[in-house]
C-alpha positions as CSV (number, residue, x, y, z in Angstrom):
1,X,-25.6,22.8,10.0
2,X,-24.4,21.1,6.8
3,X,-26.0,17.7,6.1
4,X,-23.9,14.7,5.1
5,X,-25.7,14.5,1.8
6,X,-24.9,18.2,1.0
7,X,-21.3,17.6,2.0
8,X,-20.9,14.5,-0.2
9,X,-22.5,16.1,-3.2
10,X,-20.3,19.2,-3.1
11,X,-17.2,17.1,-2.3
12,X,-17.8,15.0,-5.4
13,X,-18.2,18.1,-7.5
14,X,-14.9,19.5,-6.2
15,X,-13.1,16.2,-6.7
16,X,-14.3,15.9,-10.3
17,X,-12.8,19.3,-11.1
18,X,-9.6,18.8,-9.1
19,X,-6.2,17.6,-10.0
20,X,-5.9,14.3,-8.0
21,X,-2.1,14.6,-8.5
22,X,-1.8,17.6,-6.2
23,X,-5.1,17.9,-4.3
24,X,-5.0,17.0,-0.6
25,X,-7.8,16.1,1.9
26,X,-6.8,19.2,3.9
27,X,-7.2,21.4,0.9
28,X,-10.6,19.8,0.1
29,X,-11.8,20.3,3.6
30,X,-10.8,24.0,3.5
31,X,-12.6,24.4,0.2
32,X,-15.8,22.9,1.6
33,X,-15.5,25.1,4.7
34,X,-15.3,28.1,2.4
35,X,-18.3,26.9,0.3
36,X,-20.5,26.2,3.3
37,X,-19.2,28.9,5.7
38,X,-18.8,26.3,8.4
39,X,-16.0,24.6,10.4
40,X,-15.7,21.0,9.2
41,X,-12.7,19.9,11.3
42,X,-15.0,17.3,13.0
43,X,-15.7,15.8,9.6
44,X,-12.1,14.9,8.8
45,X,-12.6,11.2,9.0
46,X,-15.9,11.4,7.1
47,X,-14.3,13.4,4.3
48,X,-11.3,11.0,4.1
49,X,-13.7,8.1,3.7
50,X,-15.7,9.8,1.0
51,X,-12.5,10.6,-0.9
52,X,-11.5,6.9,-0.6
53,X,-14.9,5.9,-2.0
54,X,-14.6,8.4,-4.8
55,X,-11.1,7.2,-5.8
56,X,-12.3,3.6,-5.7
57,X,-15.2,4.4,-8.0
58,X,-12.9,6.3,-10.4
59,X,-10.5,3.4,-10.5
60,X,-13.3,0.9,-11.0
61,X,-14.4,2.9,-14.0
62,X,-10.9,3.6,-15.3
63,X,-9.3,0.2,-15.2
64,X,-12.0,-1.7,-17.0
65,X,-12.3,1.1,-19.5
66,X,-9.4,-0.6,-21.3
67,X,-11.3,-3.8,-21.9
68,X,-14.9,-2.4,-21.4
69,X,-16.5,-5.8,-21.5
70,X,-14.6,-7.2,-18.6
71,X,-16.2,-5.9,-15.5
72,X,-19.7,-4.8,-16.2
73,X,-20.6,-4.6,-12.5
74,X,-17.3,-3.1,-11.2
75,X,-18.5,0.5,-10.9
76,X,-21.8,0.1,-9.0
77,X,-20.1,-1.4,-5.9
78,X,-18.3,1.7,-4.7
79,X,-21.6,3.6,-5.5
80,X,-23.4,1.3,-3.0
81,X,-20.6,2.1,-0.5
82,X,-21.0,5.8,-1.2
83,X,-24.8,5.7,-0.8
84,X,-24.4,4.1,2.6
85,X,-21.7,6.5,3.5
86,X,-24.2,9.4,3.3
87,X,-26.2,7.7,6.0
88,X,-23.5,6.7,8.4
89,X,-21.4,9.3,10.0
90,X,-18.2,8.5,11.9
91,X,-17.7,5.0,10.6
92,X,-14.1,5.8,9.8
93,X,-13.1,6.7,13.4
94,X,-10.4,4.1,13.2
95,X,-8.6,6.3,10.7
96,X,-9.4,9.7,12.2
97,X,-6.2,10.0,14.2
98,X,-4.1,9.2,11.2
99,X,-6.1,11.5,8.9
100,X,-5.7,14.4,11.4
101,X,-2.0,13.9,11.5
102,X,-1.7,13.8,7.8
103,X,-3.8,16.9,7.3
104,X,-2.0,18.7,10.0
105,X,1.3,18.1,8.2
106,X,-0.2,19.2,5.0
107,X,-1.5,22.4,6.6
108,X,1.8,23.1,8.3
109,X,3.5,22.9,4.9
110,X,1.1,25.2,3.1
111,X,3.2,28.3,3.4
112,X,6.4,26.6,2.3
113,X,4.4,24.7,-0.3
114,X,3.2,27.9,-1.8
115,X,6.8,29.2,-2.1
116,X,7.8,25.9,-3.7
117,X,5.1,26.3,-6.3
118,X,6.1,29.9,-7.0
119,X,9.7,28.9,-7.3
120,X,9.4,25.7,-9.4
121,X,5.7,25.6,-10.3
122,X,6.1,21.8,-10.4
123,X,3.4,20.4,-8.2
124,X,3.4,17.1,-10.0
125,X,6.7,16.1,-8.5
126,X,5.2,16.2,-5.1
127,X,2.1,14.3,-6.0
128,X,1.3,10.6,-5.8
129,X,-1.5,10.6,-8.3
130,X,-2.4,9.2,-11.7
131,X,-0.5,11.6,-13.8
132,X,2.9,11.8,-12.0
133,X,5.9,11.2,-14.3
134,X,7.9,8.2,-13.2
135,X,11.1,6.4,-14.0
136,X,10.7,2.9,-15.5
137,X,12.6,-0.3,-14.9
138,X,14.9,-1.5,-17.8
139,X,12.4,-4.2,-18.7
140,X,9.5,-1.8,-18.9
141,X,11.6,0.7,-20.8
142,X,12.3,-1.9,-23.4
143,X,8.6,-2.7,-23.6
144,X,7.2,0.8,-23.9
145,X,10.1,2.4,-25.6
146,X,10.6,5.2,-23.1
147,X,12.5,5.8,-19.9
148,X,10.0,8.0,-18.2
149,X,6.2,7.9,-18.4
150,X,3.1,8.5,-16.2
151,X,1.7,5.3,-14.7
152,X,-1.5,5.9,-16.6
153,X,0.4,5.9,-19.9
154,X,2.1,2.7,-19.0
155,X,-1.2,1.0,-18.3
156,X,-2.7,2.3,-21.5
157,X,0.2,0.9,-23.5
158,X,0.0,-2.4,-21.8
159,X,-3.8,-2.7,-22.4
160,X,-3.3,-1.7,-26.1
161,X,-0.7,-4.5,-26.4
162,X,-2.9,-7.0,-24.6
163,X,-5.9,-6.3,-26.8
164,X,-3.9,-6.3,-30.0
165,X,-2.4,-9.7,-29.2
166,X,-5.6,-11.2,-27.8
167,X,-3.9,-12.1,-24.4
168,X,-7.1,-12.1,-22.4
169,X,-8.5,-15.4,-21.2
170,X,-11.7,-16.0,-23.2
171,X,-13.3,-17.7,-20.2
172,X,-12.4,-15.0,-17.8
173,X,-11.5,-11.7,-19.5
174,X,-10.1,-10.3,-16.2
175,X,-7.3,-12.8,-16.5
176,X,-4.3,-12.0,-18.7
177,X,-2.2,-14.7,-20.3
178,X,1.2,-13.1,-20.9
179,X,3.2,-13.8,-24.1
180,X,7.0,-13.9,-24.1
181,X,7.3,-10.1,-24.0
182,X,5.0,-9.6,-21.1
183,X,6.5,-12.5,-19.2
184,X,9.8,-10.6,-19.1
185,X,7.9,-8.0,-17.0
186,X,5.6,-10.0,-14.9
187,X,7.4,-13.4,-14.7
188,X,4.1,-15.4,-14.6
189,X,2.0,-17.3,-17.0
190,X,-1.2,-15.7,-16.0
191,X,-2.2,-12.6,-14.0
192,X,-5.4,-10.8,-13.3
193,X,-6.0,-7.0,-13.8
194,X,-5.5,-6.0,-10.1
195,X,-2.4,-8.2,-9.8
196,X,-1.0,-6.6,-12.9
197,X,-1.4,-3.1,-11.5
198,X,0.3,-4.1,-8.2
199,X,3.1,-5.9,-10.1
200,X,3.8,-2.8,-12.0
201,X,4.9,-1.1,-8.8
202,X,8.2,-3.0,-9.1
203,X,8.8,-1.4,-12.5
204,X,7.5,2.1,-11.9
205,X,9.7,4.2,-9.7
206,X,9.8,7.8,-8.4
207,X,11.4,10.1,-10.9
208,X,15.3,10.1,-10.8
209,X,15.4,7.1,-8.4
210,X,17.2,3.8,-9.3
211,X,14.7,1.4,-8.1
212,X,11.3,0.9,-6.4
213,X,10.6,2.6,-3.2
214,X,11.1,0.6,0.0
215,X,10.1,1.6,3.5
216,X,13.8,2.4,4.3
217,X,14.1,4.7,1.3
218,X,10.7,6.4,1.7
219,X,11.5,8.3,5.0
220,X,11.2,12.1,5.1
221,X,13.1,13.7,2.3
222,X,11.4,16.8,0.8
223,X,10.5,18.4,4.1
224,X,13.7,18.0,6.3
225,X,12.9,21.4,7.9
226,X,9.7,20.1,9.5
227,X,9.7,20.4,13.3
228,X,10.7,17.3,15.3
229,X,7.2,16.4,16.5
230,X,6.2,15.9,12.9
231,X,9.0,13.4,12.1
232,X,6.9,10.5,13.2
233,X,3.9,11.7,11.3
234,X,5.8,12.0,8.0
235,X,7.1,8.5,8.5
236,X,3.6,7.3,9.2
237,X,2.5,8.2,5.7
238,X,5.2,5.9,4.3
239,X,6.7,8.5,2.0
240,X,8.1,12.0,2.0
241,X,6.8,14.7,-0.2
242,X,4.4,12.3,-1.8
243,X,2.6,12.2,1.6
244,X,0.5,15.2,0.5
245,X,-1.2,13.3,-2.4
246,X,-4.5,11.4,-2.1
247,X,-3.0,8.3,-3.7
248,X,0.2,8.0,-1.6
249,X,1.3,4.4,-0.9
250,X,1.3,3.3,2.7
251,X,3.1,0.6,4.5
252,X,0.9,-2.6,4.8
253,X,0.8,-5.0,7.7
254,X,2.2,-8.5,7.1
255,X,-1.4,-10.0,7.3
256,X,-2.6,-7.6,4.6
257,X,0.4,-8.3,2.4
258,X,-0.3,-12.0,2.7
259,X,-4.0,-11.5,2.0
260,X,-3.4,-9.5,-1.2
261,X,-0.9,-12.1,-2.3
262,X,1.2,-10.0,-4.8
263,X,4.1,-9.4,-2.5
264,X,3.7,-5.7,-2.5
265,X,4.2,-4.1,0.9
266,X,3.2,-0.6,0.0
267,X,-0.1,0.4,-1.6
268,X,-2.5,3.4,-1.4
269,X,-5.7,3.1,0.5
270,X,-7.7,3.2,-2.7
271,X,-5.7,0.4,-4.2
272,X,-6.3,-1.8,-1.1
273,X,-10.0,-1.0,-1.1
274,X,-10.2,-1.9,-4.8
275,X,-8.4,-5.2,-4.1
276,X,-10.8,-5.9,-1.3
277,X,-13.9,-5.4,-3.4
278,X,-12.4,-7.5,-6.2
279,X,-11.9,-10.3,-3.7
280,X,-15.4,-9.8,-2.3
281,X,-17.1,-10.0,-5.7
282,X,-15.0,-12.9,-7.0
283,X,-16.0,-14.9,-4.0
284,X,-19.7,-13.8,-3.9
285,X,-19.4,-12.5,-0.3
286,X,-22.2,-9.8,-0.7
287,X,-25.5,-10.6,1.0
288,X,-28.0,-11.2,-1.8
289,X,-30.7,-9.5,0.3
290,X,-28.6,-6.4,1.0
291,X,-25.5,-6.1,-1.2
292,X,-24.1,-3.5,1.1
293,X,-23.5,-6.2,3.7
294,X,-20.5,-8.4,3.4
295,X,-20.4,-12.0,4.8
296,X,-16.8,-12.8,5.4
297,X,-15.2,-16.1,4.4
298,X,-12.4,-17.6,6.6
299,X,-9.7,-15.6,4.8
300,X,-11.4,-12.3,5.2
301,X,-12.5,-13.1,8.7
302,X,-8.9,-13.8,9.7
303,X,-7.8,-10.4,8.3
304,X,-10.6,-8.2,9.6
305,X,-11.6,-10.0,12.7
306,X,-15.3,-9.8,12.0
307,X,-17.9,-12.2,10.5
308,X,-19.9,-9.5,8.7
309,X,-19.6,-5.8,7.9
310,X,-21.1,-3.2,5.7
311,X,-19.2,-2.0,2.7
312,X,-18.8,1.5,4.0
313,X,-16.8,0.3,7.1
314,X,-14.1,-1.4,5.1
315,X,-11.8,1.6,5.5
316,X,-12.2,1.5,9.3
317,X,-11.6,-2.2,9.4
318,X,-8.5,-1.8,7.3
319,X,-7.0,1.0,9.3
320,X,-5.0,-1.2,11.7
321,X,-3.3,-2.8,8.6
322,X,-1.8,0.5,7.5
323,X,1.3,0.6,9.7
324,X,3.9,3.2,10.6
325,X,7.3,3.0,9.0
326,X,10.2,3.4,11.3
């Protein structure tokens, strides 16, 4: 019997050496099953949650890496979540059904996916990860001087410009004060780091598209040959071929869109979790005696329907707010 601690340790090792642009939770689970010689199908939800926590930790380290002095305590928070996750099995039951459907679709597409890779050897086009090459809006093209770039490259160029021109608020270095050039992109006089990343979604599009993805345009596209019973499942993920990536955007509920406040209706789970933790920390909602425990304010209580929760259960509580697209 594989213990949760052994599972988490090995999962993190595999994730660190994997391409997040093409890796799927189904592939990760199969790799773990091979490593441990055990059936881990009953651990789908647990693995999904651990992947979310890993991605949140990576993003927490990566985003402040541009201005390193900005968020000295960003990274430890997901680690606290992760530590608790080792102790609590099954907390993500609210997402288990969705995860099973997503993985089943991924597994069903393995044989055809292998042929696609042999034919085009272009896995990145199907991914939803950090390094996927994307089309840029005219405003962003003018700013970066290129028509196609990976999202990470866009973010790097933005941060280089922000630092070179001293556009961070000296009293709160998470806040950016756009100059004339940046205002052409964001249309605001101030914006924080998380809002900036969400606002970029309007300017970073799937390759060869003519605009940002909307729910109507993100219905099944790359897998039209899928059997009928999977049509609903593909739509549930909120995208087509990108549904196989770990960072695929999902359709958000109206309440969650209102809570986030950026106007974006599609975000990945990891982006939403990051946003939640940013809100929690900015409003000091962690219990001082046990920082894994969150004490909800009215806004968070209205969204999640609870007065307190532990950090690890945030994915479960958010599950109802990732809605199906029709």
